[in-house]
C-alpha distance (Angstrom), angle and dihedral (degrees) to the residues before:
residue distance angle dihedral
M1 . . .
Q2 3.81 . .
N3 3.81 116.9 .
N4 3.78 113.4 -108.9
Y5 3.86 92.0 -157.5
L6 3.79 139.7 21.0
V7 3.79 110.8 -157.4
V8 3.80 114.1 -161.9
G9 3.76 108.7 -154.4
S10 3.81 130.4 25.6
G11 3.83 99.0 -138.3
L12 3.75 123.2 118.6
F13 3.86 97.3 -72.9
G14 3.82 93.1 47.9
A15 3.85 94.5 43.8
V16 3.83 92.7 48.4
F17 3.79 91.7 48.9
A18 3.81 92.9 46.8
N19 3.80 92.1 46.8
E20 3.84 95.1 49.6
M21 3.82 94.1 45.1
A22 3.80 93.0 48.0
K23 3.79 89.4 51.8
R24 3.78 85.8 57.7
G25 3.83 91.8 53.3
K26 3.80 99.4 -97.9
K27 3.79 121.3 141.4
I28 3.82 113.5 -127.1
T29 3.78 137.5 -172.3
V30 3.80 115.0 -163.4
I31 3.83 117.5 -162.9
E32 3.77 123.0 -168.0
K33 3.80 126.5 -172.7
R34 3.78 94.4 -151.1
R35 3.76 123.0 72.6
H36 3.75 92.7 -112.7
I37 3.77 137.1 47.3
G38 3.78 125.7 -118.5
G39 3.79 104.8 65.7
N40 3.74 113.0 -138.2
I41 3.83 95.4 -16.5
Y42 3.84 89.6 64.7
T43 3.78 111.6 132.5
K44 3.82 126.3 -168.5
K45 3.80 128.6 -162.1
I46 3.85 112.9 -119.8
E47 3.80 121.7 167.4
G48 3.77 89.6 -10.2
I49 3.80 90.1 -56.3
Q50 3.76 126.7 116.9
V51 3.84 103.1 -127.6
H52 3.77 119.2 -157.9
E53 3.79 97.9 -138.3
Y54 3.79 96.8 -165.4
G55 3.71 102.7 37.8
A56 3.81 136.3 -65.3
H57 3.84 115.7 -44.3
I58 3.83 117.2 -169.5
F59 3.76 113.8 -179.9
H60 3.80 112.2 -136.7
T61 3.72 134.8 158.5
K62 3.75 145.4 157.8
M63 3.80 93.1 -145.6
K64 3.74 117.2 92.6
D65 3.83 94.1 -161.2
I66 3.81 91.0 55.7
W67 3.77 90.9 48.1
E68 3.79 91.2 50.2
Y69 3.78 90.5 46.8
I70 3.88 95.3 54.4
N71 3.82 91.0 43.9
Q72 3.86 89.1 63.9
F73 3.84 86.2 75.2
A74 3.79 104.1 40.6
N75 3.77 145.2 4.3
F76 3.78 112.6 -108.3
N77 3.76 128.3 -147.7
N78 3.81 122.5 -140.4
Y79 3.82 96.8 -105.1
I80 3.80 112.3 159.4
N81 3.75 118.9 -157.7
S82 3.77 109.3 -119.9
P83 3.79 108.1 157.7
I84 3.78 121.5 -177.4
A85 3.80 129.9 -147.0
N86 3.78 125.9 -130.0
Y87 3.82 112.7 -157.8
K88 3.82 107.5 -179.4
G89 3.85 90.6 -39.4
E90 3.81 95.2 -41.8
I91 3.83 110.7 119.9
Y92 3.83 123.0 -145.3
N93 3.77 135.2 176.1
L94 3.76 121.5 -113.7
P95 2.93 139.2 -115.1
F96 3.77 96.1 43.2
N97 3.81 105.9 -91.7
M98 3.78 142.5 138.6
N99 3.83 90.5 -69.2
T100 3.81 88.8 57.4
F101 3.80 94.1 46.5
N102 3.77 93.4 45.8
K103 3.84 91.9 52.9
L104 3.80 91.8 45.4
W105 3.73 102.3 42.0
G106 3.79 107.7 7.4
V107 3.79 92.0 -117.6
V108 3.84 116.4 150.8
T109 3.80 106.0 -174.3
P110 3.81 129.8 60.0
N111 3.83 88.6 -124.4
D112 3.81 91.9 56.4
A113 3.86 90.5 48.8
K114 3.84 92.4 49.7
Q115 3.82 91.3 48.6
K116 3.78 91.6 51.4
I117 3.80 91.8 49.7
E118 3.79 93.4 47.7
H119 3.78 90.8 49.2
Q120 3.81 90.5 53.4
K121 3.79 93.1 45.2
K122 3.82 89.7 53.3
S123 3.72 93.3 47.0
F124 3.83 90.4 54.8
G125 3.84 88.6 58.6
L126 3.78 98.3 -140.0
K127 3.80 111.9 -177.3
G128 3.79 126.4 -167.2
H129 3.75 124.9 -13.2
P130 3.79 118.4 -17.7
K131 3.79 107.9 -92.6
N132 3.82 98.3 -164.7
L133 3.78 142.8 7.7
E134 3.81 93.5 -83.3
D135 3.82 92.3 54.8
Q136 3.79 90.6 45.0
A137 3.84 94.3 50.1
I138 3.79 94.6 47.4
S139 3.78 91.5 46.8
L140 3.81 88.1 55.6
I141 3.78 104.4 39.4
G142 3.82 112.4 5.9
L143 3.79 134.5 -115.3
D144 3.80 102.6 -66.0
I145 3.77 97.4 56.7
Y146 3.80 91.8 39.0
N147 3.83 91.5 55.3
K148 3.72 97.6 43.3
L149 3.79 106.5 31.1
I150 3.87 108.0 21.7
K151 3.79 114.9 27.0
G152 3.85 101.4 58.7
Y153 3.80 95.8 38.6
T154 3.82 93.6 47.0
E155 3.79 94.6 46.7
K156 3.82 90.5 50.4
Q157 3.77 91.2 46.4
W158 3.81 95.2 52.3
G159 3.76 102.5 25.8
Q160 3.78 92.1 -128.9
S161 3.85 139.2 93.7
A162 3.80 113.3 -89.2
K163 3.78 86.8 -123.8
E164 3.87 89.3 63.3
L165 3.78 95.7 46.1
P166 3.88 119.8 92.1
A167 3.79 117.6 -104.2
F168 3.83 94.3 -125.2
I169 3.79 92.7 71.2
I170 3.78 90.7 75.9
R171 3.83 101.9 23.9
R172 3.82 92.7 107.5
L173 3.80 94.7 48.8
P174 3.80 109.2 151.3
V175 3.83 110.9 -114.9
R176 3.80 117.8 173.2
F177 3.76 132.3 -178.4
T178 3.76 92.3 -157.8
Y179 3.88 131.4 83.2
D180 3.80 91.4 -103.9
N181 3.82 124.0 131.9
N182 3.76 97.0 -176.7
Y183 3.84 103.1 120.8
F184 3.80 96.3 -158.2
D185 3.74 125.4 51.2
D186 3.79 91.8 -153.3
P187 3.77 116.1 124.7
Y188 3.85 92.7 -141.3
Q189 3.75 117.0 61.1
G190 3.80 139.0 147.7
I191 3.77 153.3 110.1
P192 3.82 119.7 -102.8
I193 3.77 109.5 -107.4
G194 3.81 103.1 -118.1
G195 3.79 96.3 21.8
Y196 3.77 138.6 -82.6
T197 3.86 98.6 -79.8
Q198 3.83 91.2 77.9
I199 3.83 90.0 58.2
I200 3.88 92.5 57.5
E201 3.90 90.8 42.7
K202 3.84 89.9 54.5
M203 3.79 92.3 45.2
L204 3.75 89.9 53.5
S205 3.76 97.8 42.0
N206 3.78 97.6 94.6
K207 3.81 112.8 117.6
L208 3.83 89.8 -126.4
I209 3.82 90.4 62.1
N210 3.83 119.5 84.3
V211 3.78 114.0 -167.6
K212 3.78 125.4 -160.0
T213 3.82 120.5 -176.7
D214 3.82 126.2 -169.7
T215 3.81 86.8 38.1
D216 3.79 119.5 131.5
F217 3.82 115.6 -153.7
F218 3.80 92.1 -152.6
K219 3.80 95.1 58.6
K220 3.80 89.7 64.2
R221 3.83 98.7 21.9
S222 3.86 96.1 135.0
K223 3.79 92.0 48.7
Y224 3.77 93.2 51.0
L225 3.79 94.6 44.4
S226 3.83 92.1 50.1
S227 3.79 93.3 51.3
D228 3.79 123.5 98.4
S229 3.83 91.9 -116.4
K230 3.70 119.4 108.8
I231 3.83 109.0 -124.1
I232 3.82 127.4 -133.3
F233 3.77 103.6 -165.9
T234 3.85 117.2 -165.8
G235 3.78 97.5 172.1
M236 3.83 128.5 94.2
I237 3.82 110.9 -51.4
D238 3.86 92.4 -149.1
E239 3.89 91.1 52.0
F240 3.89 88.6 50.6
F241 3.81 86.2 63.1
D242 3.74 92.7 40.3
Y243 3.82 89.2 -112.8
E244 3.80 90.0 -67.8
L245 3.85 93.1 159.0
G246 3.82 94.3 34.0
E247 3.75 137.7 -83.7
L248 3.74 124.5 -56.4
E249 3.73 111.9 -139.3
Y250 3.75 125.7 -113.5
R251 3.76 140.0 169.5
S252 3.76 118.7 -127.6
L253 3.80 133.9 -157.1
R254 3.78 137.8 -144.5
F255 3.79 120.0 -151.9
D256 3.84 122.0 -156.9
T257 3.81 108.9 -168.2
E258 3.77 124.4 -173.3
I259 3.80 138.6 172.1
L260 3.79 114.2 -128.1
N261 3.82 125.8 -159.6
E262 3.81 93.8 -128.9
D263 3.79 133.7 87.5
N264 3.78 100.4 -129.5
Y265 3.81 124.0 17.3
Q266 3.82 105.7 175.4
G267 3.75 108.2 0.2
N268 3.82 94.8 -122.6
A269 3.77 138.3 67.2
V270 3.82 95.2 -124.2
V271 3.79 129.4 25.9
N272 3.82 116.9 178.3
Y273 3.83 117.9 -150.1
T274 3.74 103.4 -146.8
D275 3.79 103.9 -179.5
F276 3.81 116.3 96.6
D277 3.79 95.2 -130.6
T278 3.82 95.7 63.1
P279 3.85 101.1 85.1
F280 3.83 96.0 -145.9
T281 3.79 125.9 62.5
R282 3.77 100.1 -145.2
I283 3.77 147.8 -4.9
I284 3.82 118.3 -133.5
E285 3.84 119.5 -155.9
H286 3.75 100.8 -165.8
K287 3.80 101.4 -162.9
H288 3.87 90.3 68.8
F289 3.81 89.8 66.4
E290 3.80 84.8 71.1
F291 3.76 98.0 35.1
G292 3.81 98.2 -98.4
K293 3.77 97.7 -43.5
G294 3.86 112.7 157.9
N295 3.78 143.2 75.0
K296 3.75 115.2 -30.4
G297 3.69 115.4 -103.3
K298 3.81 92.9 14.4
T299 3.83 133.9 97.8
V300 3.77 135.2 170.7
I301 3.79 121.8 -141.1
T302 3.83 133.3 -176.6
H303 3.77 127.0 -156.0
E304 3.84 110.6 -151.3
Y305 3.78 117.8 -148.7
P306 3.80 121.2 -173.9
Q307 3.78 115.3 -144.6
S308 3.74 141.4 171.2
W309 3.80 118.1 -86.8
H310 3.80 124.8 -118.9
R311 3.80 128.3 172.4
G312 3.78 109.3 -73.0
D313 3.81 92.7 31.9
E314 3.76 123.0 111.6
P315 3.85 108.9 -102.5
Y316 3.76 114.6 -140.9
Y317 3.80 109.6 164.2
P318 3.77 126.4 32.8
I319 3.82 112.5 -139.1
N320 3.80 101.2 -130.8
N321 3.79 101.1 -161.0
K322 3.85 124.4 137.9
R323 3.82 93.2 -92.5
N324 3.75 93.8 52.8
K325 3.81 95.6 43.2
K326 3.74 89.6 53.1
L327 3.82 93.4 48.7
Y328 3.79 91.5 46.1
S329 3.82 90.5 54.0
E330 3.77 89.6 52.3
Y331 3.81 90.4 52.8
V332 3.77 90.4 49.6
K333 3.87 89.5 53.0
L334 3.81 89.3 48.5
A335 3.85 90.8 50.2
R336 3.77 91.9 52.1
E337 3.82 92.6 49.3
R338 3.85 98.3 45.0
F339 3.79 107.4 23.5
P340 3.84 110.7 29.3
N341 3.84 86.9 157.1
V342 3.84 93.5 61.9
V343 3.78 122.1 85.7
F344 3.81 115.5 -157.6
G345 3.81 112.2 -151.6
G346 3.78 144.0 163.6
R347 3.80 129.4 36.0
L348 3.78 95.2 -51.5
G349 3.83 99.3 38.3
Q350 3.80 91.0 46.7
Y351 3.85 95.0 31.9
R352 3.83 98.5 -132.1
Y353 3.74 136.2 108.7
Y354 3.84 110.4 -103.3
N355 3.73 128.6 -167.8
M356 3.81 111.0 -141.4
D357 3.82 94.2 -101.8
Q358 3.82 89.0 51.5
T359 3.82 90.0 50.6
I360 3.73 90.8 54.2
M361 3.81 91.9 48.0
A362 3.78 91.1 50.1
A363 3.82 92.0 50.0
Q364 3.77 91.3 48.9
Q365 3.76 90.4 50.3
A366 3.83 89.6 51.7
V367 3.76 89.0 53.6
K368 3.79 91.1 48.9
N369 3.81 90.5 50.0
E370 3.79 90.3 57.4
F371 3.82 91.8 60.7
E372 3.76 97.6 42.3
K373 3.78 95.2 62.8
């Protein structure tokens, strides 16, 4: 029987699409270039600890239907994301809230904190609309927090001066005048008990889905494109066209993971290092995502290093500046003209940063589109 769909990539977008189409009786082949399924939400058990191999992933959403959807595939704990910032040994709560302001300035009331921020904003002398990320950050939170907790971290993350970065990157920065360390204001949050990989395994368990790992689309590109299968491509849209119009820009990451012979290394799942001189942006201690579960006297930590992207590197963050948005739109036009039978999906195929709930929504919409034609 001929495949109805070829899904390139077994991350969350590809897995949701394959699962939903198989439920509707379609036959699917999923190919994955890595040796494991799950894309960047892949987790691996080490020393009894579910390790997030490609960076911390905390599921959060405001949408009850998306929460109910993902809970079909795993039981979630009630983990609340409450990262902390380490600035040269000084510890501050994130997101920016009354605990942060009290530690930094000694203020106790929300009114005192607001007055302090307003005073710093005025002393900066910002006029007109913020022109860049630095202007935007200072207009939101003042000079002290910008210099200690935003500037260094952001410049490491993006590899550029904050004065060269667009203001919109930080426009939705959480600022709270309450003593609340919950980073997200979403009512539904948690980590799947037993890790994320099980979710993808269950999504791809339908008998109508055939999964092939360690399989590179580009090694048999012509064969795949000449088949009768409709293709759902979740890789880089510019790579699909062999960078014909030029390279889109990305930021990459390097993860250094190690097992330590101690029970508790840093006391929190995520600690951001916000000074510029520290080469990594954060340390993740994975056992705290499941409240210390794991082998006694052992812990697993990961140092996360941002780095520039070059061909062959793993792309993690699209750089959504004007140049790249324009180039992406040109690739979309090219795709419509040459490959109307290929659907580009996910953060790389659609060149945008997706939270996990947004990825699920986008995949569900792609399924819906198939039945509305």
